[in-house]
N, C-alpha and C positions, 0 to 999 in steps of 0.2 A: 568516511569513504562511502561514496554512492556507487552502487552496482545495479545495473539494469540488464535484465535478461528474461528469456522466455522458458528457461529450464529451472529446475529446483536449485536453490543455493546449496553449496557444499558446506561442510563443517568449517572449513578454512575461510570461506567467504563470510559465513555467519560471524565468525570471530572478528573479521574486519568491519562488518556492519555494526557490531556492538560498540565500536570505538567512540561513536558520537555521544551516546547516553549510558552505556554500560548495561542498564537494566531494561532498556526499551529500544525497539527498532521501529522507526517510522517507515511506512510503505505507501506507495501510490501504485494502483493497479489499473491497467487497461483491461476491463472485464470482457471486452469484445475480442481483442487480439491476444489476450492472455500473456501480457508482458508486465513484469513487476520492476519498479525502481525502488530501491530501499537504501536506508542508511543516511538519509539527509537530516540536516538540523531543522529544516522547514519543508513542509510538504510541497510548497510551490516549486522547490528546486527539482524534485522528481517529476512534477507535473510538466515543467518546462522541457525537461529531457524527453519525455514521452511525446509532447506536442511536436518537438523538432523531428521526431521519428515518425511523424504522420499519424499519431493517435488523434482521435477526435475527443474534444472536451467532454461531451456527453458520456463517454465511456470511462473517464478517469475518476477514480474515487480514492480517498485517502483514509488512513487509519494506522494501526500498528499492533505490535505484540509486546505485552508485558513479559519480560523474560523470567521474572520470579514466579508469577502465577500461571504463565503460559496462556493467558487470556488474550483474545483478539478483540481489539476495539475498532470502532467505525467512526472515529471523530477526527475532523480536520476542517480548517477554514476553507479549503478548496471545495468542500462538499456543500457549502452555502451557495445554492444556485436556484433561486426562485423560478427562473424560466424552465428549469428541469424538475419542478415540483419538489425541491429540497430546500427548505427554508431554515434549516438548522445545521450545526456542525456534524451531527450524527446522520448517517445514511438512513433515510426514512422509508424508502421503498423496500419492502421485505424481500422481493425477488433479487434486487440489486445487492442487498445486504448478504443474502444467502450465497450469491455468486462470488462476492468479495471474500467471504469466509472460506468457501471451498477452494478458491484460488490461493488464499493465504496458506491454507493447510498443505496445498500442493507445493508451493514455492519453499515452504519452511518445514517439509516433512522430516528433516533432520532434527528439528526442535519439537514439533507438535505430535 
């Protein structure tokens, strides 16, 4: 189940987000407008939802949370954008990475 919102996810919502992978939740975050789409099987699904809600591509970054270790990762195919100086799956810009991490902690404060 994909849930997209600008407020932290509740414990009940997190249980629904875990349905796809059980031990991992994929996320796409609009780091400018502070909106998170989570729970998809492929990051591009969350990316499309946010683009339809008028997010700009340059502000959308993907990653996820390992539910066993509580580690946040910054890896997604949607992050490969040479025109935005990101040539790898990993978010390469440290400021963007820090913003993504801070927002992930906000959206998943029930977990992290």
